[in-house]
MARRORO-782715 format. One record per atom (N, C-alpha, C): residue in three letters; x, y, z. Coordinates in steps of 0.1 Angstrom, whole numbers, plus 5000, padded with zeros to 4 digits. Example, Ala and Ser with C-alpha at 12.3 -4.5 7.8 and 13.67 -1.06 7.14 Angstrom:
BEGIN
ALA513249435078;ALA512349555078;ALA513249675078;SER512849785071;SER513749895071;SER512950005079;
***
This chain:
BEGIN
UNK481335153107;UNK480335243112;UNK480935363118;UNK481435453109;UNK481935583114;UNK483035563124;UNK483835463123;UNK485035443132;UNK484635383145;UNK483435353147;UNK483035293160;UNK483035143158;UNK483835073167;UNK483934923166;UNK482834863174;UNK482034773168;UNK481034703175;UNK481534573181;UNK481134553193;UNK481634433200;UNK480834313195;UNK481634213190;UNK481034083186;UNK481533973195;UNK480833863195;UNK481333753203;UNK481233623195;UNK481833523200;UNK481933393193;UNK480533323195;UNK479733323185;UNK478333273185;UNK478333123189;UNK479233053183;UNK479332903186;UNK479632883200;UNK480532953206;UNK480932933220;UNK479732963229;UNK479033073226;UNK477833103234;UNK476833003233;UNK476632953221;UNK475632843219;UNK476032723227;UNK477232683227;UNK477732573235;UNK477532593250;UNK477832713254;UNK477732743268;UNK476232743272;UNK475332793264;UNK473932783266;UNK473432643267;UNK473932553259;UNK473532413259;UNK473932353272;UNK475132373276;UNK475532313289;UNK474732363301;UNK474532503301;UNK473732563312;UNK472332513312;UNK471732503300;UNK470332453300;UNK470232303304;UNK471132223300;UNK471132083305;UNK471232073320;UNK472132153326;UNK472332153340;UNK471032203347;UNK470432313342;UNK469232363348;UNK468032273346;UNK468032203335;UNK467032103333;UNK467131993343;UNK468431943345;UNK468631843355;UNK468231883369;UNK468532013373;UNK468132063386;UNK466532063387;UNK465832103377;UNK464432103377;UNK463831963378;UNK464531873371;UNK464031733371;UNK464231673385;UNK465331713391;UNK465631663405;UNK464631713415;UNK464231843413;UNK463331903422;UNK461931843420;UNK461631803408;UNK460331753404;UNK460031613410;UNK461131533414;UNK460931403419;UNK460331403432;UNK459131333433;UNK458431323446;UNK458131453452;UNK457931553444;UNK457531683449;UNK456231723444;UNK455631823451;UNK454331883447;UNK454431943433;UNK453431913425;UNK453431973411;UNK454631923403;UNK454931793404;UNK456131743397;UNK456031743382;UNK454731733377;UNK454531723363;UNK455031843356;UNK454831963362;UNK455232083355;UNK456832093355;UNK457432053366;UNK458932053366;UNK459531963356;UNK458831853353;UNK459431753343;UNK459231813329;UNK458131873327;UNK457931933313;UNK458932043311;UNK459132133321;UNK460232233320;UNK461532173318;UNK461932073325;UNK463232003324;UNK463331953310;UNK462331893304;UNK462431843291;UNK462631953281;UNK461932063283;UNK462132183275;UNK463532233274;UNK464232243286;UNK465632283287;UNK466532183280;UNK466232053283;UNK467031943277;UNK467031953261;UNK465831953256;UNK465631953241;UNK466232073235;UNK466032193241;UNK466532313236;UNK468132313237;UNK468632253247;UNK470032243248;UNK470632153238;UNK469932043235;UNK470331953224;UNK470432023211;UNK469432103208;UNK469432183195;UNK470632273194;UNK471032333206;UNK472232413206;UNK473532333204;UNK473532213210;UNK474732133207;UNK474832103193;UNK473732063186;UNK473732043172;UNK474232153164;UNK473832283168;UNK474232403162;UNK475732423163;UNK476332373175;UNK477632413179;UNK478732333171;UNK478332223165;UNK479332143158;UNK479232143143;UNK480332153136;UNK480432143122;UNK480132003117;UNK479431983107;UNK479131853102;UNK479431853087;UNK479631733081;UNK479831733066;UNK478631783059;UNK478731823047;UNK477631883039;UNK476531783038;UNK476831653037;UNK475831553035;UNK474931543047;UNK475431583059;UNK474731573071;UNK474031703075;UNK474231803068;UNK473631933071;UNK472131933072;UNK471531853063;UNK470031843063;UNK469531783076;UNK470231673080;UNK469931613093;UNK470031703105;UNK471131783105;UNK471431873116;UNK470331983116;UNK470032043104;UNK469032153103;UNK467732103107;UNK467331983103;UNK466031923107;UNK465931913122;UNK466931853128;UNK466931833142;UNK466931963149;UNK467732063145;UNK467732193151;UNK466432263151;UNK465732263140;UNK464432333139;UNK463332263146;UNK463232133144;UNK462232053151;UNK462332053166;UNK463632053171;UNK463832053186;UNK463432183192;UNK463532293184;UNK463132423189;UNK461632423191;UNK460832363181;UNK459432353182;UNK459032263194;UNK459732153195;UNK459332053206;UNK459632123220;UNK460732193221;UNK461032263234;UNK460032363237;UNK459532433227;UNK458432533230;UNK457132463235;UNK456832343229;UNK455732273233;UNK455832223248;UNK457032173251;UNK457332133265;UNK457232243275;UNK457732363271;UNK457632473281;UNK456132513283;UNK455432523272;UNK453932553274;UNK453232453282;UNK453532323280;UNK452932213288;UNK453232233302;UNK454532273305;UNK454832293319;UNK454132403326;UNK453932513319;UNK453232623325;UNK451732603326;UNK451232533316;UNK449832493317;UNK449532403329;UNK450432303330;UNK450332203342;UNK450432283355;UNK451432363356;UNK451732433368;UNK450532533372;UNK450032603362;UNK448932693364;UNK447632633364;UNK447532503363;UNK446232433363;UNK445332483353;UNK445832513341;UNK445132563329;UNK444832453319;UNK443832463311;UNK443532353301;UNK444632363290;UNK444932253285;UNK445932243274;UNK445332273260;UNK445932363253;UNK445432403240;UNK446132313229;UNK445532203226;UNK446132103217;UNK446432173203;UNK445432253198;UNK445532313185;UNK446732403184;UNK447032473195;UNK448132563196;UNK449432483195;UNK449532373201;UNK450732283201;UNK450932233186;UNK449832203180;UNK449932153166;UNK450532263157;UNK449932383159;UNK450432493150;UNK451932523153;UNK452332523166;UNK453732543169;UNK454632453162;UNK454232323161;UNK455032223154;UNK454932233139;UNK453832293134;UNK453732313120;UNK454732403114;UNK455132503122;UNK456132603117;UNK457432543113;UNK458132473123;UNK459432403119;UNK459232293109;UNK458132223109;UNK457932123099;UNK457832183085;UNK457132293084;UNK457032363071;UNK458332413067;UNK459132473076;UNK460432533072;UNK461332423067;UNK461332303073;UNK462132193068;UNK461732143054;UNK460432113053;UNK459832053041;UNK459932153029;UNK459532273032;UNK459432373021;UNK460832433018;UNK461532473028;UNK462732553026;UNK464032483028;UNK463932353031;UNK465132273032;UNK465132163021;UNK464032103019;UNK463931983010;UNK463432022996;UNK462332102995;UNK461732132982;UNK462332252975;UNK462432362982;UNK463032482977;UNK464032542986;UNK465232482987;UNK466232522997;UNK466532672997;UNK466232723009;UNK466532873011;UNK466732883026;UNK467932903030;UNK468332913044;UNK467633023051;UNK467533143045;UNK466833253051;UNK465433233054;UNK464633183044;UNK463233153046;UNK463033043057;UNK463932943057;UNK463832833067;UNK463932893081;UNK464932973083;UNK465133033096;UNK463933123100;UNK463433203091;UNK462433303094;UNK461133223097;UNK460833113090;UNK459633033092;UNK459632983106;UNK460732923110;UNK460832863124;UNK460732973134;UNK461333093131;UNK461333203140;UNK459933253142;UNK459133253132;UNK457733293133;UNK456933213143;UNK457233083143;UNK456632993153;UNK457033023167;UNK458333063168;UNK458833103182;UNK458133233187;UNK457833323178;UNK457133443182;UNK455733403187;UNK455033313180;UNK453733263185;UNK453933203199;UNK454933123201;UNK455233063214;UNK455333163225;UNK456133273222;UNK456233373232;UNK454933443235;UNK454133473225;UNK452833533228;UNK451933443236;UNK451933313233;UNK451233213241;UNK451733213256;UNK453033223257;UNK453533223271;UNK453133343278;UNK453033453271;UNK452633583277;UNK451133563283;UNK450333493275;UNK448933483279;UNK448833383291;UNK449633283291;UNK449633193303;UNK450033263315;UNK451033343314;UNK451633413326;UNK450733523331;UNK449733563323;UNK448733663327;UNK447733613337;UNK447733483339;UNK446633423347;UNK447233333358;UNK447833393368;UNK448333313380;UNK447133263388;UNK447133133391;UNK445933073397;UNK445933093413;UNK447133143418;UNK447133183432;UNK447933313433;UNK447433393442;UNK448033533444;UNK449533523447;UNK449933413454;UNK451333403457;UNK452333393445;UNK451733353434;UNK452633343422;UNK452533473413;UNK451733563417;UNK451533683408;UNK452733763405;UNK453633783415;UNK454833863413;UNK455733793404;UNK455933663406;UNK456933593397;UNK456333593382;UNK455033563381;UNK454433563368;UNK454633703361;UNK454433803369;UNK454533943363;UNK455933973358;UNK456933933366;UNK458333963362;UNK458733873350;UNK458233753349;UNK458533673338;UNK457833733325;UNK456733793327;UNK456033853315;UNK456933973310;UNK457434053319;UNK458334163315;UNK459534113307;UNK460134003312;UNK461333943305;UNK460933893292;UNK459733833290;UNK459333783277;UNK459033893268;UNK458434003272;UNK458234123264;UNK459534173258;UNK460534193267;UNK461834243263;UNK462434153253;UNK462434023256;UNK463033923247;UNK462333923233;UNK461033933233;UNK460233943220;UNK460834053211;UNK461034173218;UNK461434283210;UNK462834263204;UNK463734203212;UNK465134173207;UNK465034063197;UNK464133963199;UNK464033853190;UNK463533903176;UNK462533983176;UNK462034043163;UNK463034133157;UNK463734213165;UNK464734303159;UNK465834223152;UNK466334113159;UNK467334033153;UNK466933963140;UNK465833903140;UNK465333833128;UNK464933923117;UNK464534053121;UNK464134153111;UNK465434183102;UNK466634173108;UNK467834203100;UNK468034093090;UNK467633963094;UNK467833853084;UNK466833873073;UNK465533923077;UNK464533943066;UNK464734063059;UNK465734143063;UNK466034273056;UNK464834373057;UNK464234373068;UNK463134453070;UNK463434583078;UNK464634593084;UNK464934713092;UNK465234823082;UNK464934953087;UNK465235063079;UNK466735083078;UNK467235143067;UNK468635153064;UNK469435203076;UNK468935303083;UNK469635363094;UNK469835273106;UNK469035163106;UNK469135073117;UNK469934943114;UNK470334933101;UNK471034813097;UNK472534823101;UNK472934713108;UNK474334703112;UNK474734563106;UNK475934533109;UNK476434403104;UNK475634283110;UNK475534183103;UNK474734063107;UNK475434003120;UNK476734003121;UNK477333953133;UNK477034023145;UNK476734153144;UNK476334233155;UNK475034193160;UNK474034173151;UNK472734123155;UNK472833993162;UNK473633903156;UNK473833773162;UNK474433773175;UNK475333863178;UNK476033873191;UNK475033923201;UNK474234033198;UNK473334083208;UNK472233973210;UNK471733913200;UNK470733813201;UNK471233693209;UNK472433643207;UNK472933533215;UNK473033563229;UNK473533683233;UNK473633723247;UNK472233733253;UNK471333793245;UNK469933813250;UNK469333673253;UNK469533583243;UNK469033443245;UNK469533373257;UNK470833393259;UNK471533333271;UNK470833383284;UNK470633513285;UNK470033573296;UNK468633543298;UNK467933533287;UNK466533493287;UNK466333353292;UNK467033253287;UNK466933123292;UNK467333103306;UNK468333183310;UNK468733173324;UNK467633233333;UNK467033343329;UNK465933403337;UNK464733313337;UNK464433253326;UNK463333153326;UNK463533043335;UNK464732993335;UNK465032883345;UNK464932923359;UNK465533043362;UNK465433093376;UNK463933113379;UNK463133163370;UNK461733183372;UNK461033043375;UNK461332943368;UNK460732813370;UNK461132753384;UNK462432773387;UNK462832733400;UNK462132813411;UNK462032943409;UNK461333023419;UNK459832973421;UNK459232943410;UNK457832893411;UNK457732763419;UNK458732673416;UNK458832543423;UNK459032573438;UNK459932653442;UNK460232683456;UNK458932743463;UNK458332833455;UNK457132903460;UNK456032793462;UNK455832703453;UNK454832603454;UNK455032513466;UNK456332483469;UNK456632403481;UNK456332483493;UNK456632613493;UNK456332693505;UNK454832703507;UNK454032713496;UNK452632723497;UNK452032593502;UNK452532483497;UNK452032353501;UNK452332333516;UNK453432373521;UNK453732353535;UNK452832443544;UNK452532563538;UNK451632653545;UNK450232593545;UNK449832543534;UNK448432483533;UNK448332363543;UNK449432283543;UNK449332163552;UNK449232213567;UNK449832323570;UNK449732383584;UNK448332433586;UNK447632463576;UNK446232513577;UNK445232403577;UNK445532283575;UNK444632173573;UNK444932063583;UNK443832003588;UNK443931883597;UNK444431763589;UNK445431703594;UNK446131593587;UNK445231473586;UNK444331453595;UNK443431333595;UNK442231343586;UNK441631453587;UNK440331473579;UNK440431553567;UNK441531633565;UNK441731713554;UNK440931843554;UNK440131863565;UNK439431993567;UNK440332103572;UNK439932223571;UNK440732333577;UNK440832303592;UNK441932333598;UNK442032323612;UNK441732463618;UNK441932483631;UNK441532613637;UNK442332723632;UNK443632703630;UNK444532803624;UNK444032833610;UNK443732733602;UNK443332753588;UNK442032823587;UNK441132803597;UNK439832863597;UNK440033013599;UNK440833053609;UNK441033203611;UNK441733263600;UNK442733193593;UNK443433243582;UNK442433273570;UNK441533173568;UNK440533193558;UNK439633313560;UNK439233333572;UNK438333443576;UNK439133573574;UNK440333583578;UNK441133703577;UNK441433733563;UNK441933633555;UNK442433663542;UNK441333703533;UNK440133663535;UNK439033693526;UNK438233813531;UNK438633863543;UNK437933973549;UNK436433953550;UNK436133833555;UNK434733793555;UNK433933843567;UNK434633883578;UNK433933933589;UNK433434073588;UNK434334163583;UNK434034303582;UNK434534353568;UNK433634413561;UNK434034473549;UNK434034383536;UNK433834253538;UNK433834163527;UNK432534163519;UNK432534113507;UNK431334103499;UNK430334003506;UNK430833903512;UNK429933803519;UNK430033833534;UNK428933813541;UNK428833833555;UNK428533693562;UNK429333673573;UNK429033553581;UNK427733583588;UNK426833493586;UNK425433513593;UNK425133403603;UNK425833293603;UNK425533193613;UNK426733093615;UNK426933043627;UNK427932943630;UNK427232813635;UNK427632703631;UNK427132573636;UNK428332503643;UNK428332503656;UNK429332423664;UNK428832283666;UNK429632183661;UNK429232043661;UNK430131963669;UNK429631873677;UNK430431793686;UNK429831643685;UNK430831553684;UNK430431403684;UNK430031363698;UNK428831313700;UNK428431273714;UNK429231143718;UNK429631153731;UNK430331033738;UNK431430983729;UNK432231073724;UNK433331023715;UNK434430953724;UNK434631003736;UNK435630943744;UNK435330793747;UNK434030763748;UNK433530633751;UNK433830543739;UNK433730593727;UNK434030523715;UNK435530493714;UNK436330583718;UNK437830563719;UNK438230463729;UNK437630463740;UNK437930373751;UNK437530233748;UNK436330223741;UNK435730083739;UNK436330023726;UNK436530103716;UNK437030053703;UNK438430073699;UNK439030163707;UNK440430203704;UNK440530333696;UNK441730393696;UNK441930513689;UNK441830503674;UNK442230393669;UNK442130373654;UNK440630383650;UNK439730323658;UNK438330333655;UNK437830483657;UNK438430553667;UNK438130693669;UNK438430773657;UNK439630743651;UNK440030813639;UNK439130793627;UNK438630663626;UNK437730633615;UNK436430713617;UNK435930723629;UNK434730803632;UNK434930943628;UNK436131003631;UNK436331143628;UNK436431163613;UNK437031063606;UNK437031073591;UNK435631053585;UNK434830963591;UNK433430953586;UNK432631083588;UNK432831143599;UNK432031273602;UNK432531373592;UNK433831383590;UNK434331493581;UNK433831463567;UNK433831343562;UNK433331313549;UNK431931343547;UNK431131323557;UNK429731353557;UNK429531503556;UNK430331573564;UNK430231723564;UNK430631783551;UNK431631723545;UNK432031773532;UNK431031773521;UNK430031683523;UNK428931673513;UNK428131803513;UNK428231873524;UNK427432003526;UNK428232123523;UNK429432103518;UNK430332213515;UNK429832293503;UNK430032423502;UNK429632503491;UNK430332633492;UNK430132723482;UNK430832853482;UNK430432933494;UNK429232913500;UNK428732993511;UNK429032933524;UNK429932833525;UNK430132763537;UNK431632733539;UNK432132743551;UNK433532703555;UNK433332593565;UNK433932473563;UNK433832363572;UNK435232343578;UNK435332333591;UNK436632313598;UNK436532213609;UNK437632153612;UNK437732073625;UNK438532163635;UNK437832203645;UNK438332303654;UNK439232243665;UNK439232113666;UNK440032043676;UNK439231923682;UNK439931813685;UNK439331703690;UNK438131643682;UNK437031633688;UNK435831583681;UNK434831703677;UNK435331823678;UNK434531943675;UNK434731993661;UNK433632023654;UNK433732073640;UNK432932203640;UNK433132283629;UNK432432413628;UNK432032433613;UNK430832473611;UNK430332513598;UNK430032663599;UNK430732743590;UNK430432883590;UNK429532913577;UNK428432983580;UNK427533003569;UNK427533153565;UNK427433173552;UNK427433313547;UNK426033343541;UNK425533463543;UNK424333503536;UNK423233403538;UNK423133343550;UNK422133243553;UNK421233293564;UNK419933273563;UNK419033313574;UNK419133223586;UNK418733263597;UNK418733183609;UNK417833063607;UNK416733073600;UNK415832963598;UNK416532853590;UNK417232893579;UNK417932793571;UNK419132733579;UNK419732813587;UNK420832753595;UNK420332643605;UNK419232673611;UNK418632573620;UNK418132453612;UNK417632473601;UNK417132363592;UNK418332273588;UNK419432333584;UNK420632263581;UNK421132183593;UNK421232243604;UNK421632173616;UNK420832053620;UNK419532073619;UNK418631963621;UNK418731843611;UNK418931883599;UNK419131783588;UNK420431703591;UNK421531773595;UNK422731703598;UNK422531613610;UNK421931663621;UNK421631573633;UNK420931443629;UNK419931453621;UNK419131343617;UNK419931243608;UNK420731303599;UNK421531213590;UNK422431123598;UNK423131183608;UNK424031103617;UNK423331003625;UNK422131043631;UNK421430963640;UNK420830833633;UNK420630843620;UNK419930743613;UNK420930633607;UNK422230663609;UNK423230563603;UNK424230523614;UNK424830403611;UNK425830353619;UNK427130353611;UNK428230373619;UNK429530383613;UNK430230243613;UNK430530193601;UNK431230063600;UNK432730083602;UNK433230003611;UNK434630013615;UNK435529903608;UNK436829923608;UNK437629823601;UNK437729693609;UNK437329693622;UNK437429563630;UNK436129483629;UNK435329513618;UNK434129443615;UNK432929483624;UNK433129583633;UNK432129623641;UNK431529753636;UNK430529803642;UNK429929933639;UNK429430003651;UNK429430133651;UNK428930213662;UNK427830303658;UNK426930333667;UNK425830433665;UNK426430563668;UNK426130663660;UNK426830793662;UNK425730903662;UNK425830993672;UNK424931113672;UNK425831233674;UNK425231343671;UNK426031473672;UNK425131573679;UNK425731663686;UNK425031783692;UNK425531903684;UNK424632003682;UNK424932123675;UNK424432243682;UNK425332343683;UNK424932473688;UNK424932573676;UNK423832643675;UNK423632743664;UNK423632883669;UNK424432963662;UNK424533103666;UNK424333193654;UNK423433283655;UNK423233383644;UNK424233503647;UNK425133523637;UNK426233623640;UNK425733763637;UNK426033853647;UNK425733993646;UNK426934053639;UNK426734153630;UNK427834213623;UNK428634303632;UNK428134333644;UNK428934413653;UNK429934333662;UNK429734203663;UNK430634123671;UNK431734063664;UNK432834043672;UNK434033983666;UNK433833833664;UNK434633773655;UNK434433633652;UNK434733543665;UNK435633593674;UNK435833513686;UNK434633513695;UNK433933623695;UNK432733633703;UNK431633543697;UNK431533533684;UNK430533453678;UNK430833303681;UNK432133263680;UNK432533133683;UNK432133093698;UNK432333183707;UNK432033163721;UNK430533143723;UNK429733213716;UNK428233203717;UNK427833063711;UNK428433023700;UNK428132893693;UNK428532783703;UNK429732793709;UNK430132693719;UNK429232683731;UNK428732793736;UNK427732793747;UNK426532723743;UNK426032743731;UNK424832673727;UNK425132523725;UNK426332483721;UNK426732343719;UNK426732283733;UNK427332343743;UNK427432293756;UNK426032273762;UNK425132363759;UNK423732353764;UNK423032233758;UNK423332203745;UNK422832083738;UNK423331953745;UNK424631963749;UNK425231843756;UNK424531823770;UNK424331933777;UNK423731923790;UNK422331873790;UNK421631913779;UNK420231873778;UNK419931733772;UNK421031653771;UNK420731523767;UNK421431473754;UNK422131563747;UNK422831533735;UNK421831503724;UNK422431483712;UNK421631453700;UNK420531553698;UNK420931683698;UNK419931783696;UNK420531913691;UNK419732003686;UNK420132133681;UNK419632243691;UNK420532333695;UNK420232433704;UNK420632573698;UNK419732663699;UNK420032803694;UNK420632883706;UNK421632963703;UNK422333033713;UNK421433133721;UNK421733153733;UNK420933243742;UNK420733383737;UNK421633433729;UNK421533573724;UNK420333583715;UNK420033473707;UNK418933473698;UNK417633443706;UNK417733363716;UNK416533333724;UNK416033453731;UNK416933533736;UNK416533663742;UNK415833753733;UNK416333763720;UNK415733843711;UNK414333793707;
***
C-alpha cells in the first residue's frame, strides 16, 4: 500500500489471550454472584464469558481435517449461546422481561450457518457471514436493553456501555464487510489487516464489557446497602432517614408534580405494657403485624414509614382532609376490632391513636411532622384509640 507497512498481529495469540482473560473475568463475576444481591445476572454474565472463551480456545488450536467440522460447529454455536447468556444477564439485572423469540432467532443464525454452509453446501465465507449477522442482531438487542436502566444510579454505566457497543458494531461490520467483499475498492486492505484491527477491538470490547458488568455489580451492592440504610430492618418499611430521602429525592414538598396534603402520625397504644408483659419478642411481632396491616393501604399516593419505636407515619398526596380523616378512622377501627396472635400461643388486643395534619404548601415538612405529632399526643392524652385533627385545622 504505497510503501506503508500495516501493522498486523498474531490472531491466534490474541484469541488465546482473550480466552484466558474471559475465563478469568467470568470466574470473578461468578465469585461476586455467590450469595450476593442480583446473583442471577452475574451468573448469566459469567456463563457468557466462559462459553465465549471456550469458543476462542477452540479457534486457537489446529485440529486434523476430519475434526474441523466439529470445531467449526462448536465455535459457531458457542458464539450464539454466549450471546444468549449475555442478554439473559442484562435482562435479569435490569428486571426486564425475557424475549424468548429473540433468543431463538439468535441461535437460528449459527445453526443455519453450520447446517447450510458447513454440511450441505460447504462455504467458509457464507458460514462466517451468517453467524456474524446473528451477532449484529445481538449487539442491537444489547443496545435496546441498555437504553432502559431501571434505576437512575445505573444510567451512567448503561450509557457508556452503549457508546462502546456502537463503536464495536461499526468495527464489526467494517471487518466482516471485507470478508463479504462489500467495501469500496479504496477502502480495501489486506485481510490480515482487518483481522488484526478486529481482534484488538474484540479484545478491548470484551474487556470493557466485563468491566461494565463488574461496575454494575459493585453499584448494585452499593445501592442495596443504601436501601438497607433507608429501611427499618424489622418491618421493611422506610425508616426516618428513608422517609426524608424519599421526600427530598422526589421533590415532593415543593415543586414536585405531587403535593403532600396530609400526614397521619400513628402510635401503638400502651406498647410498653405489651413489651413488659409479653416480652420484646412479642413486641416485635406486634410491630410486624402493624406494619403488614399498614402496607395493605400502600399506594402511589402514599408513603408509609416507621419513624421510630412504635410510631408510624402515612404521608398522603393529593388527598383531601376529609379523605385523610376517613382513612385514619378506618385504620383505627381495623386495629380495634382484631387481636394479634403471638407465637407464645397468646394474643393481645391492640389499639392505635392517630394524629391527622393537613399540610400547608407554605410550611416545611419538619413543621408538618411537628403538627401531626402534636395531634397524636392530644389523642393519647384524651384516652387513646382515637383520631385527632391538628389544632391548626381546628382553628381554621
